[in-house]
N, C-alpha and C positions, 0 to 999 in steps of 0.2 A: 504494500500500500504506500502510495506516495505521501509525502509530508502534507501537501495541500488537501488531499483526500482525508487524511487523518484529522486535520484541523476542522474540516467541514463536518466530519462525522461526530467529533467531540462537541461541536457547537450544536448540532442537531440533538444529541443526547441531552445536553444541558438545557436546551430550550423545551424539551418534550413535556415536562410538567405543565407548562403554560398552555399546551394544546389539550390537555385532558379536560373533559367536561365533567361536571358534577352530575350525579344522578338527578334527573329532571322529571317533572310531572309525576311525582310520587303519589300513589293512591293505594288504598287497601284493596286487595283482590276481592271483588264483590261476591265471589263464590265461597268465601270462607264460612265454615260452619263452626261456631264456637262451642257447640254442644258435643262434638266428637273430636277429641284431641288426639286420637290414635290414627286418624285417617289423613293421609297426605292429600292436600287439596291444591297443590301447585304453589307458586310463590306467594308469600304473604303480602308483599308489596310489589306493585307493578310500576313501570316507568321506563324512561329512556336512559341510555348510558349507564346501565346497571352494572357493567363489568369494570368500570373505572376504579382507580385507586385514589389515595390521598394526594393532596398537593400542598406545596409550601406557599407562603404568602398570604394565607387566610386561615381561619379556624376550620377544623374538620370535625364532623360528627360521623362516627363509624358504628354501624349496627350489624352485628353478626347474629344469625338465627338459623334454625332448622324448621322445616315446614310443619312437622307434627307436634311441635312444642306449644302447649297452651299458653305458657307464660310469654313465649316469644310472640304469639298472636296479640296478646295485650300490649306488649312493648312495641309492636309494629304500629298499633293505633297511635301511641304516644309519638313515635318517630314521624309519622305523617303529620300530626298536629304541629310538631316542631318545624318540620320542613315548610309548612305553610307560613309560619311566622318568620323563619330565618333564611329562606331559600336564596335571597339575594346577597346575604352576608356571610353565610357559612357553607362550606363545601360538604355535601352529603354523600356518604358511601354506604351502600347497602350490600351486605355479603350474605347470599343465600348459600349456606354450606351444603345443601342438597344438590346444588348445581355443580356438576363435575365435568370436565376439569374447571377449576377456578381460573380466572384470568391471572396472568403473572403478577400484576400489582396487588390483586386481592389475595393471592396465595402468600405473598410476602407479608401483608397485613395480618393474615390468620396466623402465620408462624410467629410473628412478633407479639401479638396481643391476645389472641383467642386460643386457649389451650383445651378446647373440647367441651367446655360447659357453656350452655346458652340459656337465655339470651345474654349477650355481652355487648356493652356499650363502651366506646373509647372516644374521648375528646382530645384532639391535638390542638396546640396553639399554632400560631402562624409560622413558627419555625419547625414544626413537626414533632415537638415534644409532647408526650402524653401528660395531661393535667388531670384527667379523670379516666379511670380504667377499671370497669366494674363488671363482674359476672352476676347476673340475676336481674330481676326487674328493678327499674329505677323510676320513681314517680316523676311526673312531668314537671312539677315545681322545682325539684332538685336539678334536673337537666336544664330547665329554663334559667335557673340561677347561674349555672356553669356557663351556659351560652352567653349570657349577659356579661359575665366576668371575662370570658375570652374576648368578646368584642370591645369591652372597655380597655383591657390591657393591650390589645393588638394595635390600638391607635397610638400608643406611646405618649410622650409629652406629659410628664407629671403623674403617671399612673402607678408609680412604684409603691406608694403607700397602700393603694388598693390591692396591689398584687400580693401583699403580705397577708391579706385576709380573704382567701378564696371562699366561695359558698360552702357552708357546712363546717367551716372552721378547720378543715383538714384537706390535704392533697391526697385523694384516694389512690392516685397512681403510685405514690410512694409506699402505699400499704401492701402492694403485691408481693 
């Protein structure tokens, strides 16, 4: 490979995260039956760009689930509510662990954050650092507080005092 080609390839790889789109037009699968948690009913959340991964430069909300999990069905509802509120300011990634093979970006996220228990929610700051990483259901108010925190601190400029006091009084990512 010539030096010019190598430089062009490197520039392409470095710029790639800018091209990734967030999951868009998220909606709950209208065929879900909440009375039967043992039956796979297809993806819990539908939308576009569902195979994409996290990006740097803005906060990320990552939701890992499996289709038969009743708790994941309830967490999916919360995820869609949060998407409606934050879709223009937070990058949403939805990882359906039933879908195999996972895209390479989602496989990397699963290996880094989700160790087999679901539902699992991870929030990344604009630099890609986990500030909230939790297995199990998380109520909407808690996630809403963390999203507001991420948006406040991602703006910079005098936010350091607030950063010392994240929602819930603890950084759950450090508890892993």
